[in-house]
VOBA-1610 file (N, C-alpha, C; in pm, whole numbers, padded with zeros to 5 digits, always signed):
BEGIN
Met-00870-02266+00287Met-00833-02126+00263Met-00883-02036+00376His-00791-01974+00444His-00832-01882+00550His-00789-01741+00513Glu-00885-01650+00514Glu-00857-01511+00476Glu-00852-01425+00602Glu-00733-01403+00649Glu-00714-01313+00762Glu-00646-01188+00707Thr-00564-01123+00786Thr-00490-01009+00733Thr-00385-01063+00638Arg-00412-01049+00509Arg-00328-01111+00407Arg-00214-01016+00371Leu-00093-01066+00386Leu+00024-00989+00345Leu+00076-01045+00214Pro+00121-00958+00126Pro+00175-01005-00002Pro+00300-01088+00018Arg+00307-01200-00050Arg+00419-01293-00031Arg+00529-01271-00135Asn+00491-01254-00260Asn+00593-01244-00365Asn+00626-01099-00396Gly+00732-01077-00471Gly+00786-00943-00494Gly+00691-00851-00569Lys+00625-00906-00671Lys+00539-00822-00754Lys+00420-00769-00674Glu+00359-00857-00597Glu+00247-00815-00512Glu+00292-00712-00409Phe+00409-00735-00350Phe+00461-00645-00248Phe+00489-00507-00305Ala+00545-00504-00427Ala+00574-00376-00493Ala+00444-00300-00521Leu+00342-00374-00567Leu+00213-00312-00594Leu+00152-00258-00466Phe+00162-00336-00359Phe+00112-00298-00228Phe+00179-00169-00179Leu+00311-00163-00191Leu+00384-00043-00151Leu+00346+00077-00237Ala+00330+00054-00367Ala+00294+00163-00457Ala+00158+00221-00420Ile+00062+00135-00393Ile-00072+00181-00355Ile-00066+00262-00226Ile+00006+00212-00127Ile+00016+00283+00001Ile+00084+00418-00017Ser+00191+00422-00096Ser+00261+00549-00115Ser+00173+00650-00188Ile+00099+00604-00289Ile+00008+00693-00362Ile-00102+00745-00271Leu-00160+00656-00192Leu-00266+00698-00100Leu-00214+00797+00003Ser-00097+00768+00060Ser-00044+00856+00163Ser-00009+00993+00104Val+00041+00995-00018Val+00071+01124-00082Val-00059+01201-00105Asn-00163+01133-00153Asn-00291+01200-00178Asn-00355+01250-00050Ile-00331+01180+00061Ile-00392+01220+00188Ile-00311+01331+00255Ile-00179+01318+00253Ile-00093+01410+00329Ile-00060+01536+00251Ala-00029+01522+00124Ala+00022+01634+00045Ala-00069+01758+00045Pro-00202+01743+00027Pro-00286+01864+00022Pro-00280+01950+00147Tyr-00246+01891+00260Tyr-00241+01965+00386Tyr-00105+02025+00413Gly-00009+01995+00328Gly+00127+02044+00349Gly+00202+01952+00443Ile+00332+01942+00420Ile+00413+01851+00502Ile+00497+01932+00600
//
């Protein structure tokens, strides 16, 4: 088992990954105005 930069392989993990990134980016960007 080698743990490098792990990318999600299956659909469910990928969807969760995208959801987390979108939520984080909204929380970071939105307060400053777009």
